[in-house]
N, C-alpha and C positions, 0 to 999 in steps of 0.2 A: 581405382580410378587413377592409374599412374599417368604422369606426364613427364616430358623430357625438356630440359632447357639447359643451356650452356652459359653460365654466368661470366666466366672469364675474369673473376674478381680476385684481387689480391687478398691474401689471408694471413693472419698472424695467429700463432698458436700460444695459448696460455692456459695452463692447468687442464689440458685435454680438451680445449674448446676452440673452435674457429669463430672469430668475430668478423663478419663480412662488412666492409665499408659500404655506406649507402651511396652507390653510384649506379649508373644505368647498366643494364645487361645487354649482351650481344648474342646473336644466334639463338634467341629464345624461340622455342616451339611451344605454342599453347593451343589448347583446344578452343574451338569457336563455340558459338551458341549451342550447337548440337553436339556437346561433348560425348554424349552416350553413343554416338555413331562411330567411335573409333573402331578399327578393324577387330573383329572377333577372332578367337582361335578357330583353326580349321575344323569344320564340323565333321561328325562321323560320316562314313560313306553313304548312309541311308538318308542323311539330311539333305534337303534342297533349300539352302538358305536364300533368302531374299533380303534386300536392304532393310535394315532396322529402322522403322519409323520413329519419329520423335515422340517421346512420352508426353503425357499431359503435364503441363506446367503445374508445379506444386502450388496449392493455395496457401493463403496466409492462415494464421492461427484461428481466425474466425472464418468459418466455411464460406467461401465465395469462389465462383468459377475462376476469376482472375484476380490475384492479389493486387491491391493498390499500392503504389510506391509509398514507402515509409521514410520519414526524414532520418538522416544519419544521426546516430546517438552521439552523446558526448563521450569523453574518455572513460568515464565510469558510469554508464547509463543504467537506469533501472526501468522496469516496465511492469505494468499491471495488466495481465491478460484478462479478457472478459469473454464469456461465452454464454449462450442461452441454452439452458438445459431443457430436457423434456418437461412437459407440463406436470408430470408427477414428481419431479425432482426439485429440491431446493439446494441452491449452491451458495456458499458464503464466499465473499470476495477474497482474492489472493493478494497479500501485500507485496510490494516490491521487495526483492531480495537479491543478494549476490549469489553467485554459483555455490559458494560454500555455505550459504544460509539454508535454513530449513523452513520453507513456507508452512504456515500453520493452518491454511485453509483446508477444509474438508467439504465433501459434498455428500448429502444423504438422500435417500429415496425411500418412500413408503410404498407398500404394496398390499393389496387385498387378494388373498388366494382364491382361486376358482375352486369348484367342487372337486376337480381332478388333481389339485395340488396339495402337497403335504407341507405344513408350516414349520417343520422341525429342524431343518439343516441350515447352516451358514454357507455363504458363497465360497470362502476359502479361509484357511488359517493364515495369520501373518507370520511369514518366516522370520527367523532371528536375524538381527543385523550382522553384517560382516565385521572384519577386523577394523575397518575404519570407524565403526560405531554409527554408520549412517544407515537408516532404514527408510522405507518408502512412507511418506507422510500422507498418501492418498488412499482412499478406501475402495475405489472401484464400486461395483454393485453391492448394495447392502441389503436388499430385499432377500427374504429367507424362504419364501414358498418354493417348494421343489417340484419339478416335473421330470420324471425319468423318461427320456426320449425312447428308451427301449421297451417301454410298456404301453399298454392301451391308454389312450386312443392313437398313439404315434407309431409304436412297433418298429423302431429302427433295429436293424439286425447287424450285429458285429461279426459276421462270418467272413468278411473280406471280399465278398463277391456280390452281395445284394446292395443295390443303390439305396442309401439311406438319406439322401439329400432332402427329399420332400418331408420325411418324418421329422428330422432334426430341425429344419427351418420352421415347420409348423409349431413345434414345441417352443421355439424362440418367439415366434409371433404371438402365440397364446400367452406366454409369460409377460410379454410387453403389454399386451392388451389388458391384462389383469393388474397392471401397475408395476410389474417387475417380478423377479424371481430367479431361481437357479435351475438351469437345464442341465441334467446330469447324463453322463454316458458311462456305462459299466465297462469292465475290461472287454477288449475285443478290437477288431479292425473294422471301422465303419467307412465304407466306400461312399464317396460323394461325387456325383457328376455335375454338381452345381457349386456355386460360391456362397458359402454360408455368410449371412449378414446379421451381425449382432445388433440388437435394439437397445434403446436406453433402459437402464435399470435392470439389465439382465446379465447374469453370469453364465458362461458355458464352462462346465467343469467335468473332467474325466476322473478316472480312478487312479491316475498317476501317469507320468510320461512314459513309464515302462510297461503300462498296462493297456491304456486306451489310445488308439491311433485313428486320426481322421486322414484318410488317404484319397488323393485325387484319382477318380476312376477313369476308365477308357474313353468316356464321352465328355470328360472335364473341359476339353478345349473347344467343344462345339458352341459354347456360349462364353460370354465374358461377364465379369463382375459389374457392380453398379458404377464403378469408376472407370470401366473400360478395360481393365486388366484381368489377371488370372490369380486372385488370391484364394487360398483355401478358406480363410476366415477374414472378414473385414468388419470394422466397426462403423464405417461409412456415416459419419456425422452423429453418432450416438454419444450420449453422456452417461457417466456412472456405469461403466461396463467392466467386466472381468473375463479374461480367458485364462484358465488354470488347469494344471495337472493332466496334460495330455500331450501326445505327439502329433505334429502336423507334417504330412508327407506329400510334397507337391508332385511326386512321381516324375521328376525331371530325368531320372535315369531310364525310364521306359517310354515316356511320352515325348514326342518331338516338338519341343517348344522353342527351338532355335530360331531366332529372328521373327518370332510370332508377333503379329500386330498386337500391341498392348501388353506385351510381356513385362515391360518395365513401367507400366502405368499403375500397377498395383502388385503387391508382394505377397509372399507366402502367408505370413501373419501381418495384417495390414491395419494399423491403428491410424485412422485417417479422419481429420477434421473433428476430433473428439476431445472431450473434456473429462477429467477424472477417469482415466482408463488404466487398468492394471493387467499386465501380462506376467504370470507367475508360474513357475514350475512347468514351462512349456519346452518341449524339445522339437527341433525342426530337422528335417532330413530331405535329401534329394531335391534341393532347390533348383529352380530355373531362373530365379531373379534374387532380389534381396531376401534374406531369410525372415528377419523381423524388422519392421519399419514403423516409425512414428512420423506421420506426414501432416503438417498443418494442425498439429494438436497441442494442447496445453494441459498441464498437470497430469502427467503420465508416469508410470513406472514400468520398466522391463527388468525383472529380477529373477534370479535363481533359475534361469533357463539355459538352453544350450542350442548351438547350431553346428551343423556339419556340412561340408561340401563333399559330394560323393561322385563327381564326374570329372573326366579329363578330356579336353579337346572338343567340348560340346557347347559350352556357354561362356559368356563373359559377364561382368557386372554382378558377380555373386558375392555381395557384401554380407557380413554377418548381422550386426545390429546397426541400423542406419537411421539417424535422426535428421529429418529434412524440414526446415522452416517450422520448427516446433520449439516450445518454450516451457520452462519450469518442469523439467523432467529429471528422472533418475534411472540410470542404467547400472544395476547393482548385482554383484555376485554371480555373473553369468560365465559360462565356459564356451568360448568360440573357437572352433577348429576349422580353419580355411584350407587345411591340407590333410584332411582326414584320410588315413590309409594311403598317403602319398598322392592323392588326387590333385590336379593342377589347375582346375578352373577357378579356384578361390581368389577373391579380390580382398579389399580391406576388411579387417576384423570389426573395428568400431569406426563410426563416421559421425561427424557433425557437419552439416552441409546446407548450403543455400543455392538456389537457382535464380528465382525472381528476387525482387527487393525485400520479400518477407524474410526477417532474420531468424536465426537460431540463437537462443540465449538462455542463460540460467539453467544449464544442464550439468548434472554431476555424473561422472563415470567412476565408480569405485568398486574395488574388490573383485574385478573381473580377471579371468585368465584367458589370454588371447594368443592364438597362433595365426599370424597373418598369412595371406595367400600368395600364390605364385605371381598373381597379377597385381598385387597391392601391398599394403603395409599393415602393421599392427593397428594403427589408428591414423585417420586423416582428418584434418580440419580443412574442409573443401569449400572455399568461398567462391560464389558466383557473383551475383549482383547484390545480394543481401549480406549484412554483417553477421559475424559470429563472435559472440562475446559472453563474458561471465560464465566461462566453462571451467569446471574443476575436474582434474584427472588425478586420482590418488589411490594408493594401495593396489594398483593393478600389476599384473605380470604379463609382459609382452615378450614373445619369443618366436623364433623360427621363421621370420619373414626377412626380406632383404633390408627393409628399413623399419624403424620402430614407430615413432610418432612424428608426423610432419605436416606442414601446410601444403595445400594444393590450391590451384587457381584455375577458374573455368569461366566460360561465357565472356563477359566484358571485363572481368577481373576488377570490378569496381568495389566489391564488397571488402570490408575491413575485418581482419582478425585481431582482436585485442582483448585485454583483461582475461587472460587464460592462466590458470595456476596448475603446474605439473609438479606434484609433490606438495611443497609448501611448508612442511615441517618434518622434524625427524620421525614422527609417527605416521607420516602420510606419504612417504616416498614410494615411487614406482620402481620395479625391477624390469630392465630391458636386457634380454640375454640371447645368446646363441643366434645372432643374425647370420643369414646364409648368403652365399654368393648369388648374384643376380643383377638385373637391370633395375635401377631405382629412378627417382625423380630426375636426377641430373647425371645420368650415365651409368656405366657398368661398375659393379663393385665385386671384384674377384674374391675378396676376403670378407664380404659382408658390408652393409651400408651403415648409415648413421643411426644411432639410437634415438636421437632427437635432432630434427632439422627444420628450423624455421627460416624461410627465405622470402624475399620480396616477390611481388607479382612479376612474372617475366616481362609482360608487355606494359606494365604500369609500375616502373621501378620505384616511384615515390610511395607506392602502396606497400608499406612495411608493417609486419606484425608488431604491435606495440603493447606495452604493459604486460609482457609475458614473463611470468615467474617460473623459473626452472630450478628447483632447489631440493636437496636431500634425496636425489634419485641414485640408483645403482645400475651401472652398465657392466655387462660381462660378455666377452667375446663379440664385440662390436667393431666397427671401423675405427680408423685412426685419423684424427681424434674422434671420439665417439659422439660428440655433440657439436653442432654448428648453429649459431643463432645470429641473425643479422643484427648489426649494430644500430643504435638509435632507438627511439621509441620508448625509452625508459624500461628496457628489458633487463631483467635481473637473472643472473646465472651464478649460483654459488652452492657450496657444500654438497656437491655431487661427488660420487666416488666410483672407482672401477674395481673389479675383482679378477 
């Protein structure tokens, strides 16, 4: 989601850092309320683009059609998200915690197996923690009764040509009706002409991301998902859910989804309005929108997964892992490649984002390897009308985009970005390297852009990122100087180095 503005501000250089004085900007160009309508890349000759309609506004963490405005938090706010789980689930409350804390709440579900279910398997193993020592504290689905969707009475066929949507969805529905369980898919390519909707207390598990593929079929675009968009899998309000050990293929390379109505209303893997959701060991490919998104959700993990952008000149807004108006989440140990094989449709690699007044807060991004896209950055903190705060970014490697980590401003630009830690200790620093020439947030960078760039909202100059800690990070082959952080707001920049 790049944007362009011209600050025209004086700058002073100190230890490789620009400190920008807090004054008004001039010549600012900012997106309006419909920021997603920015001009898309020229489509392929076969495409017949129509104007992109506005996507459905993201709901708040508690599923409601339209989020109600929330009061602005204090400088160091805390929040206790609440959610109502399915009748078969019991959920313990989550304490308030900072982004670097580890919430201790878990959610559990009980299930009674039906005669067709086997009670012997677990939803998924817990992957080892990464170098940061942070692991996912949430369980996802815990019921263990197994239904193999490829066997009777479901009989999904993984031959890459038979539509298995009805069979897989029936297995999910039956597992939910029985109180929960694990729906398994063996190795194979399972075509789906519909949008799989996960239910509470159910895990959908393949035989591995290199073995089991869910692929959008030729009739995939004849219907839309429950939220109006085109996800391969959506959680759509479910609690205690897991998606694990499979590949999801949105067929964006072969289906013409350019400017399709609802394309941005739901995403390839769509964790939406959910509580206690885990996405683990999932690979995504051929996206036509965001690859993995958490929208209006709380207590979620996206871990040990991968995304790839595989098209050029066909789509825009192809973010990797996108967190929108969601809270108490973990994005851990993922590999995001927004320029896979030189393709240029990729946008931001990681995103923390708000549109409505519903905030994004208490989210940790750790141990990820991210190559940002031609249209975006390694990571963006993209504030609309809601605040973004208590964000921890540690032990990540960002590379190959024009800019590394930056702020972005959209809609009315009233949301505040504050209390963000990038690095924070000698053991937690990020590496931002090999930035490439291109056009970034504030102009052209013939030698690569900034590794870290925090700037005030272009149309609301008093809206300055505050309480931003940028310490113990390493930048290599970035712009000169490699970091720019606006002055004021108790921002701390120290102990960073170049190589």
